[in-house]
N, C-alpha and C positions, 0 to 999 in steps of 0.2 A: 876440626869437626870430627865428632865422634862416630862410631859405625851407624848408631840409630840415625843419627842426623844424615850421614852418607846415603843410607838407605831411604830416608824421606826424601831428599833433593832429587834423586834419581826417579822415584815416583812421581813427585811433583813434575818433573819434566816429561815423563811419558805419558801422564795425563793431560799436560797442556797440547802435546802433538796430537793426541786425539780430539781434544777439544777444538783445536784450531780447522779440524776437518769435518765438524758437524754440519750437516746439509741446511740446519735452519739459518746458519752463518753465511755459508759460502754460497749457497745454491740462487737465492732471490735476485742478486743483482746480474744475473746472467739471463732471466728469462725474457724471452721476445714479444714481441707486439702481438697481443691476440688478434686470431684470423677472422676473416668475415663468414667463415663456415665452421665446422665442427674442431672441436679441442679434443684430441685423442691422446692420452698419455700411456706410454708403455716402457717397459724396462726390465732390467735384470742385474743381479749384484747383490752383495751383502749390504750395500748402503740404499738400495733401491726403495725400499719402503720409506725409510726416512727422508729420502729425497721426494718420494711422492706425497709425503705429508708436509713437507716444506712448500711444494708447488700449490697444495690445497689451502695452506695458510696465507700465502702471498696473492694468490689469484681467486679463490673461491669459485662458484659453480659460473656457467655450464662447465662441466668437466666430465669426462668418461674415461675409462681405461683399466689396463690390468699390468701389474708387475709382478714379478717372481724373485723371492728371496730366499735366504738360507733359513732353514727351521731354526725357531727362537728369536727371529731378527725383524719378524713382522711388527707394526705399529698399527694402530686404528686411523682408518681413512673413512670419509664419508662417501666420496666419489669415485674413488680410484680402488679397485679390487686388488686386494694383495694375496697372493698365493705362497706358499712355503714348499721347499723342497729341498732335496738333499745336496751336500756339498762335502767333500771335493770329488765324490763318485755320484754321478747323476743317478735318479731314480725316476719312477713312473709319473710321480707327481711334476717333476720337471718335464717330462715329455708332454704331458697333457697341457701343460701351461705354455709350452713353445707353440705347440699346435694351434692354442686358443690365440695367442698373439698373432700369429700369421692370419687367421681367420678375422681377427678384429680390424686389422689394416687392409683387409682387401675391399675393393670397391668405394675407397675414397677418392676424392675430386681435387682439383688444383685449388679450390677454395679452403681445403681443411688442413689443418696442422696437427703434425705428429710429433710429440715431445717426447723423445726418448731419453731415459733417464739410466744410465750405464755406470756400473762401478765393478770392482773385482770380484771375484766369484761367479761372474756371469757365465763364465765358459763351461762349467757343471752345470749351473741351473737351468743354461738354455739346451736342453737335451733334445734333438731333434735328428735323429739318424737319418742319413739320405737314403733315397730309394734303394732297395735290395739289400739294406742293413737293418739290424736290430738294436733294440736298447741294450741287450746284452752285449753286443759289439761295442757299443759306446762306452760302456762301463769298463770292457777289458782294455779298450783305448788308454782311457784314463788311469787306470791302475798301472799300466805298463808306463805312461809317460811320467807319473808320479814317483816310480820306482828307479828309473834309468839314469838320473842325474841330469837331464835335459834342462836347458834354461828355460825361464820362463817365455822367452821369445820363440825358442824352438818348440816349446810344448803348444803354444797358441798357434803358429804357423802349421802344425800338422792339424790341429783341430778345425782350422779355417776351411780346410780342405776335405773334411769329413763330416759335414753337418748340411742340414737344410735349412739353418737360420742363421749361421755364424758367416763371418767374412764378406759382409756387404749384403746377405740375402734378406735380411730384415727390412733393410732400407729400400732395396729394390722391390719389395712386396708393398710397400706403402706408396709407390708411385700411382697417381702424378701428385700426390699432397706434398705440401712442403715438409720437410724432416729437419729438426732442430735437436741435435744430440747434447745434453749436458752430462758431462763424464768426471767421475773422481778417478784420479789416475792411481794405480796400485802397481805400475810397472816402471822399471829403469828405463829412462829415456823419456816416459810420457808419451809414447806414440799411441795414438788412439786405436791404431789397428790390432794393438796387442792387449788393448783393455777389453776383458771379456772375450776375447777372440775378435772384436770389430764386428758387432752383427750390423752397425748403420754405416760402416766407413769401408770403401774400397780397398781393396786387397791387391798390392802389387806384386805378391809372390805366386808362385806357381806350384802344380803338384809335382814336377820334378824336384823341385826344392824340399818338399814335404818328404817325398821318397828317398831323398838322400840323406835327411835326419833320421828317419825310420832305420834305414840300413846302416849307417853310422853309429847309432845308438843301441843296435841289435834289438830292436822292438820287433815282438812276433805279432803282427797284425792280423785280425780276423780275415779270411780269406776274400770276403767281399770288399773290406775296406781297401785290402792292398790291390784288389783289381781296378777300384776308383782311382787310385793313384797311378799305377802303371798305363791305365787307358786314357789318362786325363780327363775323364769325367767328373772328376772332383774340384775342377776348375772354379775358383770362387769369382766374386764380382769385381771386376777390375775398377780401378778410380775414374777411368772416362767412360764407366757405363752410361748412356744417357739416361737411365733411371735415377742415377744419383746427382744429375745436374741441379745445382742450387742447394743440396743438402749441407747442412752447417755443422759443425763440431766445436765445442766450447769446453775447454778444461775449467772446471770450478775450483777444484783444489788439486794440489800436486803434494808428492812426499817432501818436496823441497819447503813448502809453506809450513808444513808440521814440523820440521826440524828447526826452522827459524822460530816457531814458536816456543819450542822446547828450549832452545838456546837462550831465549829472553828470559826464562825462569832462572838459567844457570847463573847467568851475568847479574841478574838482580841479588842473587845469593852469595855475589861478590867472587864468582868463581869465572876464570876464562875459557870461553867454550870455542871450539873448532869444529867446523863443520868439514868432515874429510870427503864427502860426497854422497848425493842421494841415489846413486844408481849403481852401487857395489854388488857385484855378483861373482859367483863361483862357489866351489864346495864350501859349505859351512864351516866345516872344520879347518881347512885351510884359512879362510878368512879370520877366523880365530886366532890362530897362530901366529898370524901375520899383525894383526893389532895388538896381541900380547907383546910382541917383539918392539912395537912403537911404544906402548905403554911403558914398558920397562926402560926404554932408551929416555922417556921424558922423565921417569921416577928417578933414575941414577944419574943422568947427566944434563938435564934440563933442555935436552934436544929432541925435536924441534921446536918444543914449547916448553915455557917454564911451568912448573906446578905451584898453585892448585889450578887444575884445569879439567876440563871435560872433552874428549874426543866423541864427536856424534856423527853417525851415519846410517845410511838408509840403502834401500835396493832389496834384491830378492836372491838370496843364496839358494843352494840346491843341496839336497842329501840322496847319495846314491844308496839305497838301503843294501845292506849286507847282512845284517844282523836281525834278531828277533824283536828289538826294541820297537817303541811307538814312534819313532821318527822325529819330526819337528825341527825346522832348520835354525831357529833362534836358540833353543836348548841345545843343540849340538854345536853351534857358534860357540855359547857360553861355556860349555864344558870343555871343549877344546882350548880356550882362552884360558880357564882357570887352571887346566893341567900345564901349559905352557909357561904361566905366571909362576906356579909352585910356590903360592904363599908370598908374592911379591908385597912387601908392607905397603899400604896405604892406597891398594888400586882395588876399586868396587866397580861392578858393572851391572847393566840391566839390558836384556834383550828381549824385545817381544813383539808380536805382530799386533798392530793398531786395530785388526778387527777382532782382536779378543780370542782367536783362535791360531795356535801354533801347529800345523799339520791337521791331525785329525782330533785333536784334543780340545776340550773346551777349557784350554789354559793357554793365556797369552804369551807366558814366556817365564822367565826366571831372574833372580838376582844373584851374583856371584860376589864374594868377599875374600879378604886375604886368608881366611882360615877355611874356605870352603873345602879344599882338598884335605886337610888336616881332620875337619869334622867327618867328611865320608870315610877315611881310614878308621876314625874311631868307631863307627857304627858297622864296621867289616866290609864295606863298599869300595871297592877298586875301581877309581875314576876311568884309567885307561880302558879296563873292560866294559864298563858302561858304554864309551863311548865307541869301541868297536861293535858293540850291539847295537848302536843307534837308539840307546835308551837315555836320552838325556832328561826326559820327562820323569822317568822312574828315578833318575839320579836326585834332580832338585826335588822332587816331591818327598822323598825319604829325609831331606834336609830341612824341611819346612818351608824353602826358598821359591816355591812357585808364585808366579804373579798371575792372578785371577782377576780378571775385569768384568765377567759376563758380556753379553752382546754389546758392542760399542757403537752399532748402527753407522758405523763408517768403516774406510778400509785405504789407508794410504800406505801400504806396505810395512816392511819390516822397520824397527826402531831399534838402534844400538847405542849406548851411552856408556863410555869407560871414564870412571871419575878418577883421577890422579891426585893424592893430596900430598 
């Protein structure tokens, strides 16, 4: 297999992972029975508009509702209103949409059904600052969480306690209507409480736990938010809250399913595929260095796998911003991997976010090849300096190796494939 064929195989595997997580394919089997009363569709996340379209195709009217998605991720719907807002830092459009969602579900009856379509990205899109705080406070919180190196679980735990809509509050507002949440997972472990910060899921964590994360990570919270945690007034809706009795949550697709779809493509090409895990976390550069060591052992010693093979993994790594670069956990992983491999023959890799956006860039990720480091030096680019600056996007963009998909209309977390020939 030459370099062109290796690149093409990695792209096909990435595309298969994205295709397996499309709402039109995975959502309809999970739709509940229609109610005797109204059907109100609500939702938030990068996949929520595509999920709403899938509901309309499968059910048709009577339907009503509102979902909020990221700018550029809207798709046309006839009965469900689609609103776009900013991500990963919330904006006024997200705040207005969140307040409208709360108003929409007020006054429902036990005969009504609320169908909640939840996917990754909803934490930022559901911008509803709690009483006494402002949208600027919520923006500052999100920026601090993104920069401090916290895991996605830690970030969402804090956000659940500093919101008027997350942490089960949206489901509580629907009471006494029946609430059925259809969820696309983008988090390690697939716990619904962490997906979009669990707006329709009871939260077993506490303000004290959120405060411990804030202090351990050195996050400078706005004063009003700090008071909410210290006083306990930011407690979310507990799992045993009677307003959540009977609420249902169904995972319609997970990162593992996407990895298995990619694995099938690799095996069809005659290459062994090994899924290392769908919930790998840690600093992106550290994960890149570790996987480079495994890839080198495979290439040189045939351990723990024989080549040719692909090492697949998913999950959500983190980037602690230290430099002036544009971040992006997938390109940071890939740059660290390329540096550690240092031109190891026969090793190619692709890393990308299945939503098409790595960090704040409209770029899914990138591809690394055995000559990545050498080509960078030929252009006068120091790979280690780029990594120190958190500038993976600038690095791979200069080499012409960025992977750009545009909006994928789904989100099942990160995809990493290391091909060893």
